[in-house]
N, C-alpha and C positions, 0 to 999 in steps of 0.2 A: 179326481185319482186320490186316494188317501197319503200322506207319504209314509205314515206309521204304518209296518208290515203287521199282519197278525200272524200266529206263527199256531200256530196251532202247537230159490225153495223148491225146494225138491217136493216139500210137503208142508203142511202147516201143523207141525210137531208141537207136541205138548211144551211148554215153554219149563226152563231149568225152574229151581226155586229162587235162584238170586237174579235171573230175567224175570219171574214172574214179581219180584219186590220191585221192577224197575218200568212194568208194562202191567197194565191189568185194563180188562174190558168188564164194564157192567152194565147190563143191559137197562138199568131203570134210571140210571145216573150217569154222570159225565163220563166219555170214553175217554182212556187216556193211552196214548199208544207211544212212547216214549224208546229212545236206545241211547247207548254211550254214541258220543260224537266222535267223530275217526279223525275229522280235519281240526287244526288247530283255528280258533278264529281272532282276529284282530277286530278290536272294538271300531267302529263307525263315526267320525266325527260330527255330519251333519245329515240332514235327510233333503233329497230333492220333494218340490213340490210341483208333479207335473199331473197334466188331465189329461184323463182319457177320451178320446172321439172314437169315430166307427172305423172298421177295419178296412185296409184297402185291397186290391186287386192284387194277383199275382206279377211280379214283375218280370220283364224280359231280360236279355241276356246283356251283360257288360260288350261293348265294342271290343275288337281284336287286341287292342292297346291296354286292355282293362280297364279303361277310364271313359266316362261320359260326360260332356261338357254340358253347360248350363245352356238352355235357350235365351232366343233373342230376347234382350232386355235384363238379363241375370244381372245381379246386384255383384258386388266384388268378394261378398261374403263366399268363400270355399268349404263345402262340407265333404269329408271324405271318410271311406269305408274299405277295411279290408276283410276279409272273409277267412274263414279256418279251410281246411283241406277238403270240405265237403263241395264247395263252390257256390254260386250264386245261383244255379238250377238245380237245388238238391230240393226242392218241393217243401223245406222245412224251415229252421230257423236263418240260415243264411239267406235264404230268400224270400222269408217274410221282415227280415230284417230291411234288405236291400227295397222292399216295397215302403218301407218306410222313408227311406233316401230319397227314392224317385218323388215320394208325394213332396216331400220337403223342395226339391228342385221346382217342381210344378207348382205349389201353392204359395211359398215364399220368395221365388224369383233367383234362388239362389244357384251357383256353379256346384257341381257335385264331379269328385274323382272316385274311381273304385281301383281296388287290387286284389286279384284273385289266387289264394294261394293255392298251391298246388300240393305242397306238402308244410310240415311244420317246420323244415329249413327257411322257408319263404319269409316267415312272421317278422323276424328284426328285419331283414331287407328291406319287404312292405312298409312295415309302420317307418324307416327311415326315410323312406323314399318320399313319404306323406308328408312327413315333419318338414323336408327337404321343399316339397312344393308349397310350402306357406299353406297348408291347411288351417282354417280356423279353428274348427272341430274334428275329431278323428274318433271313428267308431271300429273299435275293432270287436270281432262277433265271435265269441265263444270263450268257454275254459281256456283252452288251451294257448290263447294269445297272452294271458294274463303276464308272466312274468317277462316277456316282449314288452309289453305295455306300459309295465311297471319302470322298465328303465326310458324307454321313449319318455315317459309322462315328467320324469326327474330331471332329463335333458332337455326338455321344451317346457319350462314352468309358465309359458304364454300361451299355450296349446290346450284347449280343452281335449279331454278325451271322456268317452262315455261308451264302457266297455259291456258288449252284452253276457250275462251269464255268469259274473265274477261280484263277489261283494267282498272283497278284501285288500282289493289294493286300493289304499287310502293316500291320497294328496289332496292338497289345495284345488287342482286341476283336474280330478278323476270324478266320475259319475259311475256308480255300480249298476246296472241295469239287471235285476235279477228277479226269480220267480219261484213260489213257492208252488211246484207246481205236485208235490205229493198232496194237496189239499183235491183237485181235480183229478188225480189218477184215483184217488180213494174212490171217488163216485164210479169212473172207469170200472174199476176192481168191480164194486157193488153190481153194477150194470151186466159185467161180465158173467159173473158168477151165477147171475139171475136166467140169462141167457143161453149160457151152455147147455147142451144137451146132452154131453158127454160126462159133464161134470168134472173135465180136467181143461185147464187154460193153461196159456203159457207166456214169457217173455224172456227175451235176449238184448242186450244192447251192444252199443257198437266199441268204444272204450269205456272201462271202468273207471269214470269220472264221476263227480259227486253231482253234477249235471243231468246225467243219466240215471243214476242209481236212486237219485230222488224219485224219478217216475217209478220204478221198478218198488221201493218201499211202500209209496202209496199204492200202487195197484193191490200190493200183498195185504195191505192192511184192509182196502174195502173187502177183497174176499173173505177174508177174516171175519168182520165185520156181518158180512151176508150170512155167513155158516151162522154166527153165532145167533144171529136176527131170527135167521128160518130155520134151525137145527138142520142144513145142511152140512154137506162133508165135500165142497167144491175143491180141487186140489191144484197147486200151481206148479208149473214146473219152468225150471229156469233160473229161479232166485232163493236163494235161502237167506232170509232177510236177517236173522241171528247172527250168522257167521259173514254175511255181507259178502257173499260168493255166489257166482253163476255164470250164466253162459252168455259169451263176448266175443265177439267176430274179431276183435283186437284193433279195430280203426273204422272209418266211415266210408270206406269204398269196397270191401271185399263182396260183391254180391256173390260167389260162390260158397261163401263162407255164410255167410245169412241164410242161402238157399238150403245148405247142407242142414245149419240147424233148425231151420223150419221142416225139414225133413224127418230130421227125430222126432220132433215133437208131434208129428202129425199121426209117425209111427206109433206113439206112445197113446193118442186118442185126442189129442189137444184140439179144440174147434173153435178156439179164439186165440188169437196171439197177439202180444204189444210188441212189436220191435224200436227199441227205442234208440235210434242211429241215422237219423235223417232220410238220406237216400236209399238206405238198406231194404225199406220196406219193400223195395222191387224184386230182390232175392225171394223174399218170404211171397210175396204174389206169386211169382213164379214157380214156387217150390208147391202151392196150393192148388195151382192150375195146370201143372203137370200131373199132379196126383189125383186130377178130377175128383177135388176136396169140396166138401160143402164148409169149411172154415173160413172165419174172419177174422180179418186185422182189425187191429186199434192204431189210427193214425196220432202222432205227437208233434206239437210245435202249431202246425197250419190244420186251418179242416181240410185235411187229405182228400176227400170225396170232392173236395171243390179245385183244392191246387190242382190234383191230377184227376182229371174225370175219368181217364182209362181204368181207373182202380176202383171208381166208385162203388162198383156191386161187391167189391170186397171189404169194405171200410165198412162196420160195425159204428163206431164213433170216433171221435179224434179228442186228444187231449190237449186244450190250446192254450198259445202263450200271447199276450198281447205286443209282441216283437215291435210290428209295425208302427204301431199307435207310440209307445216309450220312444222307440227311435227319433220318430219326428217330430216327440214334444220334447227331448232332449237338444235336436239340433234348434227349433224354434227358442228355448231358452236362449242358446246360444247366441241366435240373430239379435234378440231383443234384449240382451243386457243382464238376464235375470238368471243366467246359466249357476247351478250353486252344485261344489262337490258334497257327496257324502254316497247315499243308497237311497236306490229305490224298490221295493218290493212288491211286486204284482201278488194278489190275493184272490180268492173267489169274491171277498166282500168289496173292491176295487176292480173287479172282473179283467185285471191283469193278468188272471189263469180263469179257464173255465172249459166246460164240455159243451160242445158241437152238438147239434141236432143229431138222430138216428136216422136221419132219409128213409129210405124206404122200410129200413127195419124197425122204426116206430111201431108200426102197425103191428108185428111181430113180438112186441116186448109183453113180458107178462104183466097180467093184470098188476093196476096200482103201480106200476114201476115208476113213471116222470113223478108221480105225485110224493113215494118216498125218496127219490133222489132230490125232490125240492126240500124235502122233510131234512134229509142227512146235512144238505147246504147249509140250510140255516143253521142247523146245530153246530156245525163245522165254524160259520160267520160269529155265531154268540159265544162260542166256545165250549159249550156241552159236549161236543164232540171234537176233542183236541187230535190232530192228525201230524205226528213230529217225526222227519226223517232223519238221520244223522248228516244228513246233506241240508235239511233246511237250513233257508236263509236266518241269520243270526238277526236277532233284534237291533234296531237300532241303539246308538248311546244318546 
């Protein structure tokens, strides 16, 4: 794993002159896709040196008290994790992060403890409970825990924190684990545009957070690139990339709202849909099945076809993050004394983000699609195709 990060709508309308000056797409040379940063960035003091390993299996559920203890012979080292409101069975980033924690328990012989947040109001209380429990390292999972983590880290300077999906909480005891998912989402957008039979694809998010919209930005840009390269006019519903506005459920638990949004997309002809909202894909799949539609969805964070085999026949592909691996590596570093504050950024180059396989749909892809995706991936890695979202991780200092 490389420590240094690589950075790279309701329609795909013609850009304004001002926007065109900021974003240009040249078919014969470097592709640059940039937008004005929406969030203030704080520089990072150090960079983590983590090493990627293989993927873990889907975790089980925590016990009724929200905690799981180490097995026989476990050391005195205690690694703890606090979920966001999606819970540890979201088939997405909470569950995948928990896989990394369980792997650390099994392979490192440590003790673990978990706290499952039911609402945003639980974050501070759960983090406080973990510091009081004497955790050596605490893994807060998700963007929404950033403020509570900053407070807990400041109050407990001897405790290590490794927060998932955050790169701006800076302290001597905090490591940010973040992922430039726009890169992998770009590949998914290109593939979806090529696969769509209706010429209409769609996306919606849980809450409008940078860790959600970064998927939507990359997805849009991949579709745009497909159109430019192939003289096509595939449309995107649900996200206006220039205005940074679109379709959102408002949280990560309202399946009825997710179903309703999906029904609206289906009515407009969308046949591939990207739900960026952890377990909210369930409402999307329900809408597709109720409509007897052949539409497909795209998974996020985990390989959804593997994480939830019950929907595998509806999953076109997944945009993956190496959450399990990086959580494990952060814990291992804390155990062996090499933990370093700063930022780790997952990219296509270090396999911190990637596109899953297409499963049963691979044989149905347009001729040459897999080769073209390999070519685009190489272009993103070598910098000839630059993919930058307003929510892309900032470069390390």
